[in-house]
N, CA, C and O atoms as a GROMACS GRO file, in nm:
protein
  476
    1MET      N    1   9.615  14.650  10.832
    1MET     CA    2   9.560  14.582  10.828
    1MET      C    3   9.665  14.490  10.874
    1MET      O    4   9.736  14.472  10.776
    2SER      N    5   9.722  14.408  10.996
    2SER     CA    6   9.841  14.325  10.999
    2SER      C    7   9.785  14.201  10.963
    2SER      O    8   9.674  14.148  10.970
    3MET      N    9   9.986  14.148  10.890
    3MET     CA   10   9.978  14.052  10.804
    3MET      C   11   9.891  13.893  10.889
    3MET      O   12   9.848  13.795  10.828
    4ARG      N   13   9.888  13.921  11.078
    4ARG     CA   14   9.806  13.788  11.108
    4ARG      C   15   9.654  13.812  11.069
    4ARG      O   16   9.578  13.715  11.064
    5SER      N   17   9.603  13.952  11.039
    5SER     CA   18   9.470  13.988  10.991
    5SER      C   19   9.429  13.892  10.864
    5SER      O   20   9.352  13.803  10.827
    6LEU      N   21   9.531  13.971  10.828
    6LEU     CA   22   9.541  13.942  10.648
    6LEU      C   23   9.452  13.761  10.618
    6LEU      O   24   9.348  13.725  10.562
    7LEU      N   25   9.597  13.672  10.716
    7LEU     CA   26   9.573  13.537  10.685
    7LEU      C   27   9.476  13.489  10.735
    7LEU      O   28   9.424  13.401  10.666
    8ALA      N   29   9.421  13.513  10.844
    8ALA     CA   30   9.292  13.515  10.899
    8ALA      C   31   9.217  13.508  10.765
    8ALA      O   32   9.173  13.416  10.695
    9LEU      N   33   9.220  13.616  10.760
    9LEU     CA   34   9.093  13.671  10.637
    9LEU      C   35   9.119  13.537  10.519
    9LEU      O   36   9.019  13.478  10.475
   10ALA      N   37   9.228  13.505  10.484
   10ALA     CA   38   9.233  13.449  10.375
   10ALA      C   39   9.179  13.270  10.416
   10ALA      O   40   9.112  13.193  10.347
   11LEU      N   41   9.240  13.248  10.557
   11LEU     CA   42   9.212  13.140  10.591
   11LEU      C   43   8.996  13.118  10.575
   11LEU      O   44   8.915  13.037  10.528
   12VAL      N   45   8.995  13.213  10.628
   12VAL     CA   46   8.799  13.223  10.627
   12VAL      C   47   8.750  13.201  10.482
   12VAL      O   48   8.702  13.095  10.442
   13VAL      N   49   8.765  13.312  10.408
   13VAL     CA   50   8.723  13.345  10.266
   13VAL      C   51   8.773  13.127  10.224
   13VAL      O   52   8.678  13.052  10.202
   14VAL      N   53   8.883  13.084  10.222
   14VAL     CA   54   8.927  12.995  10.203
   14VAL      C   55   8.803  12.870  10.226
   14VAL      O   56   8.732  12.808  10.147
   15ALA      N   57   8.815  12.868  10.361
   15ALA     CA   58   8.720  12.767  10.430
   15ALA      C   59   8.552  12.746  10.372
   15ALA      O   60   8.492  12.644  10.336
   16VAL      N   61   8.518  12.866  10.379
   16VAL     CA   62   8.384  12.918  10.353
   16VAL      C   63   8.395  12.929  10.166
   16VAL      O   64   8.284  12.949  10.116
   17ALA      N   65   8.493  12.921  10.079
   17ALA     CA   66   8.460  12.876   9.968
   17ALA      C   67   8.463  12.724   9.915
   17ALA      O   68   8.406  12.675   9.818
   18CYS      N   69   8.559  12.658  10.022
   18CYS     CA   70   8.506  12.520  10.021
   18CYS      C   71   8.398  12.462  10.054
   18CYS      O   72   8.374  12.357   9.997
   19LEU      N   73   8.292  12.517  10.165
   19LEU     CA   74   8.196  12.446  10.234
   19LEU      C   75   8.066  12.522  10.175
   19LEU      O   76   7.952  12.517  10.222
   20SER      N   77   8.109  12.592  10.062
   20SER     CA   78   7.980  12.665   9.952
   20SER      C   79   8.005  12.575   9.852
   20SER      O   80   7.905  12.505   9.837
   21ALA      N   81   8.094  12.543   9.775
   21ALA     CA   82   8.123  12.535   9.657
   21ALA      C   83   8.043  12.401   9.614
   21ALA      O   84   8.088  12.302   9.672
   22PRO      N   85   7.941  12.373   9.529
   22PRO     CA   86   7.878  12.296   9.497
   22PRO      C   87   7.982  12.182   9.414
   22PRO      O   88   8.062  12.201   9.323
   23ARG      N   89   7.940  12.056   9.489
   23ARG     CA   90   7.983  11.931   9.471
   23ARG      C   91   7.912  11.906   9.331
   23ARG      O   92   7.791  11.915   9.313
   24GLY      N   93   8.038  11.864   9.206
   24GLY     CA   94   7.986  11.813   9.059
   24GLY      C   95   7.921  11.892   8.933
   24GLY      O   96   7.895  11.862   8.816
   25ALA      N   97   7.905  12.047   9.038
   25ALA     CA   98   7.862  12.141   8.962
   25ALA      C   99   7.930  12.084   8.801
   25ALA      O  100   8.026  12.009   8.782
   26GLN      N  101   7.812  12.170   8.668
   26GLN     CA  102   7.905  12.142   8.542
   26GLN      C  103   7.858  12.240   8.445
   26GLN      O  104   7.738  12.261   8.459
   27GLY      N  105   7.892  12.282   8.386
   27GLY     CA  106   7.798  12.340   8.264
   27GLY      C  107   7.902  12.564   8.332
   27GLY      O  108   8.002  12.564   8.403
   28ALA      N  109   7.863  12.644   8.302
   28ALA     CA  110   7.915  12.731   8.285
   28ALA      C  111   7.850  12.877   8.384
   28ALA      O  112   7.766  12.943   8.321
   29GLY      N  113   7.874  12.917   8.494
   29GLY     CA  114   7.825  12.999   8.522
   29GLY      C  115   7.881  13.187   8.488
   29GLY      O  116   7.937  13.228   8.387
   30GLU      N  117   7.860  13.230   8.556
   30GLU     CA  118   7.894  13.410   8.520
   30GLU      C  119   8.053  13.433   8.469
   30GLU      O  120   8.092  13.522   8.393
   31CYS      N  121   8.148  13.312   8.542
   31CYS     CA  122   8.288  13.320   8.550
   31CYS      C  123   8.302  13.204   8.479
   31CYS      O  124   8.395  13.134   8.519
   32GLY      N  125   8.217  13.147   8.357
   32GLY     CA  126   8.263  13.060   8.304
   32GLY      C  127   8.234  12.903   8.376
   32GLY      O  128   8.121  12.883   8.420
   33LYS      N  129   8.360  12.771   8.390
   33LYS     CA  130   8.359  12.716   8.459
   33LYS      C  131   8.435  12.729   8.620
   33LYS      O  132   8.414  12.642   8.704
   34THR      N  133   8.493  12.808   8.639
   34THR     CA  134   8.483  12.892   8.766
   34THR      C  135   8.339  12.957   8.855
   34THR      O  136   8.276  13.054   8.812
   35PRO      N  137   8.306  12.890   8.976
   35PRO     CA  138   8.240  12.918   9.020
   35PRO      C  139   8.245  13.032   9.027
   35PRO      O  140   8.356  13.064   8.984
   36ALA      N  141   8.168  13.152   9.069
   36ALA     CA  142   8.222  13.354   9.130
   36ALA      C  143   8.248  13.302   9.260
   36ALA      O  144   8.320  13.386   9.314
   37ASP      N  145   8.225  13.196   9.350
   37ASP     CA  146   8.288  13.190   9.484
   37ASP      C  147   8.415  13.163   9.463
   37ASP      O  148   8.485  13.260   9.491
   38LYS      N  149   8.463  13.086   9.430
   38LYS     CA  150   8.606  13.062   9.374
   38LYS      C  151   8.670  13.179   9.341
   38LYS      O  152   8.761  13.228   9.408
   39MET      N  153   8.632  13.219   9.253
   39MET     CA  154   8.702  13.361   9.207
   39MET      C  155   8.699  13.455   9.280
   39MET      O  156   8.786  13.541   9.272
   40ALA      N  157   8.613  13.462   9.358
   40ALA     CA  158   8.602  13.588   9.492
   40ALA      C  159   8.747  13.543   9.569
   40ALA      O  160   8.794  13.626   9.646
   41LEU      N  161   8.811  13.430   9.553
   41LEU     CA  162   8.939  13.436   9.637
   41LEU      C  163   9.037  13.549   9.608
   41LEU      O  164   9.098  13.625   9.683
   42LYS      N  165   9.034  13.536   9.493
   42LYS     CA  166   9.097  13.614   9.384
   42LYS      C  167   9.100  13.833   9.422
   42LYS      O  168   9.169  13.930   9.390
   43LEU      N  169   8.989  13.808   9.493
   43LEU     CA  170   8.929  13.942   9.551
   43LEU      C  171   9.044  13.951   9.731
   43LEU      O  172   9.013  14.022   9.826
   44ALA      N  173   9.183  13.849   9.723
   44ALA     CA  174   9.146  13.881   9.920
   44ALA      C  175   9.278  14.012   9.915
   44ALA      O  176   9.309  14.067  10.020
   45PRO      N  177   9.335  14.043   9.806
   45PRO     CA  178   9.407  14.192   9.845
   45PRO      C  179   9.298  14.293   9.846
   45PRO      O  180   9.300  14.372   9.940
   46CYS      N  181   9.210  14.302   9.763
   46CYS     CA  182   9.078  14.396   9.817
   46CYS      C  183   8.985  14.412   9.933
   46CYS      O  184   8.882  14.478   9.943
   47ALA      N  185   9.076  14.298  10.059
   47ALA     CA  186   9.023  14.304  10.169
   47ALA      C  187   8.969  14.436  10.231
   47ALA      O  188   8.857  14.451  10.278
   48SER      N  189   9.046  14.509  10.225
   48SER     CA  190   9.072  14.679  10.263
   48SER      C  191   8.974  14.760  10.256
   48SER      O  192   8.898  14.830  10.323
   49ALA      N  193   9.011  14.716  10.114
   49ALA     CA  194   8.952  14.809  10.011
   49ALA      C  195   8.810  14.813   9.962
   49ALA      O  196   8.756  14.897   9.890
   50GLY      N  197   8.750  14.671  10.032
   50GLY     CA  198   8.608  14.616   9.975
   50GLY      C  199   8.483  14.655  10.076
   50GLY      O  200   8.362  14.653  10.056
   51GLN      N  201   8.590  14.703  10.230
   51GLN     CA  202   8.532  14.762  10.380
   51GLN      C  203   8.526  14.877  10.363
   51GLN      O  204   8.426  14.928  10.413
   52ASP      N  205   8.604  14.953  10.302
   52ASP     CA  206   8.639  15.091  10.348
   52ASP      C  207   8.631  15.188  10.207
   52ASP      O  208   8.718  15.160  10.125
   53PRO      N  209   8.554  15.278  10.174
   53PRO     CA  210   8.572  15.313  10.072
   53PRO      C  211   8.628  15.424  10.049
   53PRO      O  212   8.591  15.488   9.950
   54LYS      N  213   8.738  15.478  10.138
   54LYS     CA  214   8.832  15.584  10.139
   54LYS      C  215   8.901  15.502  10.118
   54LYS      O  216   8.947  15.533  10.009
   55SER      N  217   8.954  15.392  10.154
   55SER     CA  218   9.087  15.324  10.111
   55SER      C  219   9.150  15.280  10.039
   55SER      O  220   9.118  15.161  10.038
   56ALA      N  221   9.226  15.295   9.970
   56ALA     CA  222   9.325  15.299   9.841
   56ALA      C  223   9.314  15.154   9.811
   56ALA      O  224   9.334  15.064   9.892
   57PRO      N  225   9.284  15.139   9.701
   57PRO     CA  226   9.325  14.974   9.683
   57PRO      C  227   9.431  14.964   9.666
   57PRO      O  228   9.487  15.071   9.644
   58SER      N  229   9.506  14.859   9.667
   58SER     CA  230   9.630  14.805   9.703
   58SER      C  231   9.713  14.777   9.499
   58SER      O  232   9.680  14.726   9.392
   59SER      N  233   9.748  14.801   9.518
   59SER     CA  234   9.863  14.766   9.298
   59SER      C  235   9.727  14.576   9.292
   59SER      O  236   9.649  14.543   9.203
   60GLY      N  237   9.755  14.516   9.406
   60GLY     CA  238   9.734  14.355   9.347
   60GLY      C  239   9.591  14.358   9.332
   60GLY      O  240   9.537  14.293   9.242
   61CYS      N  241   9.507  14.449   9.437
   61CYS     CA  242   9.371  14.409   9.456
   61CYS      C  243   9.344  14.480   9.278
   61CYS      O  244   9.280  14.437   9.182
   62CYS      N  245   9.418  14.591   9.297
   62CYS     CA  246   9.346  14.639   9.107
   62CYS      C  247   9.379  14.539   8.978
   62CYS      O  248   9.326  14.549   8.867
   63THR      N  249   9.465  14.454   9.011
   63THR     CA  250   9.517  14.390   8.924
   63THR      C  251   9.439  14.257   8.937
   63THR      O  252   9.432  14.174   8.847
   64ALA      N  253   9.389  14.246   9.044
   64ALA     CA  254   9.229  14.090   9.046
   64ALA      C  255   9.116  14.172   8.983
   64ALA      O  256   9.025  14.120   8.918
   65VAL      N  257   9.126  14.273   9.002
   65VAL     CA  258   8.970  14.315   8.958
   65VAL      C  259   8.990  14.336   8.836
   65VAL      O  260   8.881  14.334   8.778
   66HIS      N  261   9.091  14.359   8.754
   66HIS     CA  262   9.086  14.434   8.622
   66HIS      C  263   9.149  14.284   8.545
   66HIS      O  264   9.184  14.289   8.428
   67THR      N  265   9.154  14.212   8.589
   67THR     CA  266   9.169  14.063   8.576
   67THR      C  267   9.018  13.980   8.523
   67THR      O  268   8.987  13.919   8.421
   68ILE      N  269   8.952  14.012   8.640
   68ILE     CA  270   8.822  13.930   8.674
   68ILE      C  271   8.734  14.035   8.579
   68ILE      O  272   8.668  13.966   8.501
   69GLY      N  273   8.717  14.136   8.562
   69GLY     CA  274   8.652  14.240   8.505
   69GLY      C  275   8.691  14.224   8.346
   69GLY      O  276   8.630  14.279   8.254
   70LYS      N  277   8.785  14.152   8.334
   70LYS     CA  278   8.798  14.173   8.167
   70LYS      C  279   8.759  14.072   8.126
   70LYS      O  280   8.737  14.089   8.006
   71GLN      N  281   8.719  13.898   8.176
   71GLN     CA  282   8.686  13.821   8.145
   71GLN      C  283   8.503  13.870   8.091
   71GLN      O  284   8.447  13.855   7.982
   72SER      N  285   8.452  13.933   8.228
   72SER     CA  286   8.350  14.013   8.194
   72SER      C  287   8.257  14.076   8.302
   72SER      O  288   8.250  14.005   8.402
   73PRO      N  289   8.186  14.188   8.308
   73PRO     CA  290   8.150  14.261   8.380
   73PRO      C  291   8.023  14.174   8.440
   73PRO      O  292   8.018  14.180   8.563
   74LYS      N  293   7.953  14.120   8.398
   74LYS     CA  294   7.917  14.006   8.489
   74LYS      C  295   8.023  13.881   8.586
   74LYS      O  296   7.973  13.784   8.642
   75CYS      N  297   8.084  13.893   8.587
   75CYS     CA  298   8.192  13.758   8.638
   75CYS      C  299   8.205  13.865   8.768
   75CYS      O  300   8.177  13.834   8.884
   76LEU      N  301   8.251  13.991   8.725
   76LEU     CA  302   8.296  14.090   8.796
   76LEU      C  303   8.213  14.126   8.897
   76LEU      O  304   8.258  14.153   9.008
   77CYS      N  305   8.034  14.132   8.858
   77CYS     CA  306   7.966  14.121   8.941
   77CYS      C  307   7.922  14.029   9.069
   77CYS      O  308   7.900  14.050   9.188
   78ALA      N  309   7.923  13.910   8.974
   78ALA     CA  310   7.871  13.784   9.066
   78ALA      C  311   7.995  13.796   9.182
   78ALA      O  312   7.992  13.775   9.303
   79VAL      N  313   8.119  13.841   9.081
   79VAL     CA  314   8.227  13.795   9.249
   79VAL      C  315   8.198  13.869   9.370
   79VAL      O  316   8.214  13.816   9.480
   80MET      N  317   8.135  14.048   9.351
   80MET     CA  318   8.192  14.123   9.409
   80MET      C  319   8.036  14.081   9.544
   80MET      O  320   8.041  14.076   9.667
   81LEU      N  321   7.906  14.057   9.438
   81LEU     CA  322   7.818  13.986   9.490
   81LEU      C  323   7.805  13.847   9.589
   81LEU      O  324   7.711  13.797   9.651
   82SER      N  325   7.976  13.803   9.568
   82SER     CA  326   7.916  13.631   9.599
   82SER      C  327   7.929  13.633   9.741
   82SER      O  328   7.950  13.737   9.804
   83ASP      N  329   7.916  13.508   9.799
   83ASP     CA  330   7.879  13.479   9.939
   83ASP      C  331   8.071  13.448   9.981
   83ASP      O  332   8.089  13.450  10.103
   84THR      N  333   8.152  13.432   9.931
   84THR     CA  334   8.260  13.475   9.972
   84THR      C  335   8.349  13.563   9.997
   84THR      O  336   8.440  13.568  10.079
   85ALA      N  337   8.300  13.654   9.892
   85ALA     CA  338   8.315  13.816   9.903
   85ALA      C  339   8.257  13.895  10.057
   85ALA      O  340   8.338  13.964  10.120
   86LYS      N  341   8.131  13.880  10.103
   86LYS     CA  342   8.071  13.863  10.162
   86LYS      C  343   8.080  13.811  10.336
   86LYS      O  344   8.044  13.877  10.433
   87SER      N  345   8.142  13.671  10.335
   87SER     CA  346   8.184  13.631  10.421
   87SER      C  347   8.287  13.666  10.455
   87SER      O  348   8.332  13.611  10.555
   88ALA      N  349   8.365  13.768  10.389
   88ALA     CA  350   8.517  13.832  10.424
   88ALA      C  351   8.522  13.961  10.474
   88ALA      O  352   8.631  14.006  10.511
   89GLY      N  353   8.386  14.050  10.485
   89GLY     CA  354   8.329  14.119  10.541
   89GLY      C  355   8.356  14.236  10.420
   89GLY      O  356   8.396  14.339  10.475
   90ILE      N  357   8.347  14.252  10.262
   90ILE     CA  358   8.384  14.305  10.149
   90ILE      C  359   8.175  14.341  10.112
   90ILE      O  360   8.088  14.268  10.064
   91LYS      N  361   8.173  14.458  10.154
   91LYS     CA  362   8.055  14.497  10.150
   91LYS      C  363   8.013  14.538   9.998
   91LYS      O  364   7.990  14.659  10.001
   92PRO      N  365   8.002  14.510   9.927
   92PRO     CA  366   7.868  14.499   9.800
   92PRO      C  367   7.904  14.700   9.772
   92PRO      O  368   7.952  14.750   9.670
   93GLU      N  369   7.874  14.749   9.860
   93GLU     CA  370   7.841  14.881   9.769
   93GLU      C  371   7.988  14.946   9.740
   93GLU      O  372   8.017  15.018   9.644
   94VAL      N  373   8.066  14.909   9.835
   94VAL     CA  374   8.195  14.931   9.914
   94VAL      C  375   8.269  14.914   9.702
   94VAL      O  376   8.302  14.989   9.610
   95ALA      N  377   8.252  14.736   9.740
   95ALA     CA  378   8.323  14.679   9.608
   95ALA      C  379   8.295  14.763   9.466
   95ALA      O  380   8.363  14.792   9.368
   96MET      N  381   8.155  14.786   9.511
   96MET     CA  382   8.140  14.868   9.316
   96MET      C  383   8.262  14.981   9.312
   96MET      O  384   8.328  14.986   9.208
   97SER      N  385   8.286  15.044   9.386
   97SER     CA  386   8.376  15.146   9.352
   97SER      C  387   8.527  15.109   9.331
   97SER      O  388   8.609  15.182   9.276
   98ILE      N  389   8.553  14.987   9.382
   98ILE     CA  390   8.659  14.953   9.380
   98ILE      C  391   8.759  14.978   9.214
   98ILE      O  392   8.881  14.995   9.217
   99PRO      N  393   8.665  14.975   9.058
   99PRO     CA  394   8.724  14.984   8.983
   99PRO      C  395   8.743  15.111   8.942
   99PRO      O  396   8.826  15.129   8.853
  100LYS      N  397   8.662  15.239   9.004
  100LYS     CA  398   8.672  15.336   8.971
  100LYS      C  399   8.792  15.419   9.052
  100LYS      O  400   8.864  15.513   9.017
  101ARG      N  401   8.782  15.348   9.164
  101ARG     CA  402   8.940  15.408   9.259
  101ARG      C  403   9.070  15.343   9.237
  101ARG      O  404   9.180  15.365   9.288
  102CYS      N  405   9.015  15.220   9.107
  102CYS     CA  406   9.229  15.161   9.138
  102CYS      C  407   9.190  15.202   8.983
  102CYS      O  408   9.239  15.125   8.900
  103ASN      N  409   9.089  15.338   8.915
  103ASN     CA  410   9.120  15.428   8.819
  103ASN      C  411   9.133  15.330   8.603
  103ASN      O  412   9.177  15.347   8.489
  104LEU      N  413   9.053  15.233   8.693
  104LEU     CA  414   9.025  15.130   8.536
  104LEU      C  415   8.966  15.205   8.459
  104LEU      O  416   8.863  15.257   8.501
  105VAL      N  417   9.023  15.245   8.281
  105VAL     CA  418   9.008  15.255   8.229
  105VAL      C  419   8.886  15.222   8.097
  105VAL      O  420   8.818  15.297   8.028
  106ASP      N  421   8.902  15.035   8.108
  106ASP     CA  422   8.788  15.006   8.077
  106ASP      C  423   8.695  14.905   8.192
  106ASP      O  424   8.668  14.785   8.193
  107ARG      N  425   8.672  14.991   8.263
  107ARG     CA  426   8.572  14.976   8.372
  107ARG      C  427   8.444  14.974   8.298
  107ARG      O  428   8.431  15.065   8.216
  108PRO      N  429   8.361  14.899   8.309
  108PRO     CA  430   8.229  14.893   8.300
  108PRO      C  431   8.131  14.959   8.357
  108PRO      O  432   8.044  14.923   8.435
  109VAL      N  433   8.160  15.075   8.301
  109VAL     CA  434   8.060  15.237   8.379
  109VAL      C  435   7.910  15.166   8.336
  109VAL      O  436   7.864  15.101   8.242
  110GLY      N  437   7.851  15.238   8.502
  110GLY     CA  438   7.722  15.256   8.428
  110GLY      C  439   7.628  15.081   8.423
  110GLY      O  440   7.508  15.055   8.416
  111TYR      N  441   7.735  15.004   8.430
  111TYR     CA  442   7.697  14.837   8.450
  111TYR      C  443   7.596  14.795   8.597
  111TYR      O  444   7.637  14.794   8.713
  112LYS      N  445   7.461  14.765   8.552
  112LYS     CA  446   7.366  14.743   8.671
  112LYS      C  447   7.466  14.598   8.744
  112LYS      O  448   7.525  14.511   8.682
  113CYS      N  449   7.457  14.612   8.853
  113CYS     CA  450   7.494  14.464   8.949
  113CYS      C  451   7.392  14.458   9.063
  113CYS      O  452   7.380  14.530   9.162
  114GLY      N  453   7.329  14.362   9.026
  114GLY     CA  454   7.223  14.364   9.141
  114GLY      C  455   7.098  14.497   9.140
  114GLY      O  456   7.011  14.536   9.062
  115ALA      N  457   7.150  14.536   9.280
  115ALA     CA  458   7.096  14.660   9.301
  115ALA      C  459   7.204  14.811   9.319
  115ALA      O  460   7.189  14.914   9.386
  116TYR      N  461   7.298  14.770   9.237
  116TYR     CA  462   7.432  14.852   9.256
  116TYR      C  463   7.428  14.842   9.084
  116TYR      O  464   7.394  14.768   8.992
  117THR      N  465   7.489  14.973   9.116
  117THR     CA  466   7.605  15.013   8.960
  117THR      C  467   7.707  15.086   8.909
  117THR      O  468   7.713  15.207   8.887
  118LEU      N  469   7.799  14.985   8.890
  118LEU     CA  470   7.933  14.988   8.901
  118LEU      C  471   7.922  15.170   8.844
  118LEU      O  472   7.856  15.196   8.744
  119PRO      N  473   7.993  15.276   8.921
  119PRO     CA  474   8.054  15.411   8.881
  119PRO      C  475   8.170  15.384   8.796
  119PRO      O  476   8.236  15.477   8.751
   0.00000   0.00000   0.00000
């Protein structure tokens, strides 16, 4: 993916997140006080790995997934299934395999994430 394509993808993700963010939302969701759609912006380095199951995730992608997953499997699930991630072209069934492709030893194996299970 070219640098220009990555920049365009990042701008689309930011625009979608800004437009879809609830105004004045209080309380905690799956990712605490940060909405999953906003947290999904951290998955920008995972753009190609979230579209192609044969693509090797970058170290930046693996770091982002590990950081989000440490917060909670529930948050990681919400982020991978978020409208922001989908708008960026990330396929949920492919995204679910990223923790395994990153060789994260503390990944939530078998965690049910909507209609998907983390391998």
